[in-house]
C-alpha angles and dihedrals in degrees: 000000000000092000090053091053092047091048092051091049091050092047091049091050092049091049092049093049093048091049090052091047092052098042099042096077090046092053093047093049092059094069098056096150118076119238119263118261114243123222104263097179094087098066132070113262095202098056097076090048091049092051091046091050092050091049091048092051090048091050092050091047092051092047092049095052113107118246119250093214116102130197107248113172 
Protein backbone atom coordinates (compact mmCIF):
# COMPACT_ATOMS: atom_id res chain seq x y z
CA UNK A 1 0.00 0.00 0.00
CA UNK A 2 2.84 2.38 0.87
CA UNK A 3 4.53 1.75 -2.46
CA UNK A 4 1.31 2.56 -4.28
CA UNK A 5 1.05 5.87 -2.46
CA UNK A 6 4.70 6.68 -3.13
CA UNK A 7 4.33 5.76 -6.77
CA UNK A 8 1.28 8.00 -7.15
CA UNK A 9 3.09 10.91 -5.47
CA UNK A 10 6.08 10.47 -7.75
CA UNK A 11 3.87 10.25 -10.84
CA UNK A 12 1.95 13.35 -9.78
CA UNK A 13 5.18 15.26 -9.24
CA UNK A 14 6.53 14.20 -12.62
CA UNK A 15 3.30 15.24 -14.33
CA UNK A 16 3.30 18.62 -12.60
CA UNK A 17 6.93 19.30 -13.52
CA UNK A 18 6.40 18.30 -17.12
CA UNK A 19 3.32 20.53 -17.36
CA UNK A 20 5.33 23.48 -16.03
CA UNK A 21 8.16 22.72 -18.47
CA UNK A 22 5.74 22.65 -21.40
CA UNK A 23 3.66 25.68 -20.42
CA UNK A 24 6.46 28.03 -19.29
CA UNK A 25 7.59 29.00 -22.82
CA UNK A 26 3.97 29.53 -23.84
CA UNK A 27 3.35 31.87 -20.91
CA UNK A 28 6.51 33.85 -21.56
CA UNK A 29 5.71 34.24 -25.27
CA UNK A 30 2.45 36.02 -24.51
CA UNK A 31 4.16 39.15 -23.19
CA UNK A 32 6.28 39.93 -26.25
CA UNK A 33 6.31 43.69 -25.71
CA UNK A 34 8.57 45.07 -22.98
CA UNK A 35 7.02 47.14 -20.19
CA UNK A 36 7.09 50.91 -20.45
CA UNK A 37 9.80 52.74 -18.57
CA UNK A 38 8.50 55.07 -15.89
CA UNK A 39 9.92 58.53 -15.31
CA UNK A 40 12.36 58.05 -12.44
CA UNK A 41 13.56 61.64 -12.22
CA UNK A 42 10.79 62.74 -9.86
CA UNK A 43 11.80 60.61 -6.85
CA UNK A 44 14.71 60.81 -4.45
CA UNK A 45 17.53 58.44 -5.35
CA UNK A 46 19.04 58.35 -1.87
CA UNK A 47 15.93 57.23 0.02
CA UNK A 48 16.03 53.53 -1.04
CA UNK A 49 19.75 53.36 -0.16
CA UNK A 50 19.07 54.98 3.22
CA UNK A 51 16.29 52.52 4.03
CA UNK A 52 18.43 49.59 2.87
CA UNK A 53 21.35 50.77 4.99
CA UNK A 54 19.15 51.11 8.08
CA UNK A 55 17.72 47.62 7.54
CA UNK A 56 21.21 46.17 7.01
CA UNK A 57 22.51 47.78 10.21
CA UNK A 58 19.47 46.45 12.10
CA UNK A 59 20.05 42.94 10.74
CA UNK A 60 23.73 43.00 11.74
CA UNK A 61 22.86 44.33 15.19
CA UNK A 62 20.27 41.60 15.75
CA UNK A 63 22.67 38.91 14.58
CA UNK A 64 25.43 40.20 16.85
CA UNK A 65 23.28 40.21 19.99
CA UNK A 66 24.20 37.42 22.39
CA UNK A 67 21.67 34.72 23.03
CA UNK A 68 19.99 34.51 26.43
CA UNK A 69 19.84 30.73 26.34
CA UNK A 70 22.44 28.94 28.40
CA UNK A 71 23.59 25.36 28.30
CA UNK A 72 22.47 23.75 31.54
CA UNK A 73 23.07 20.00 31.60
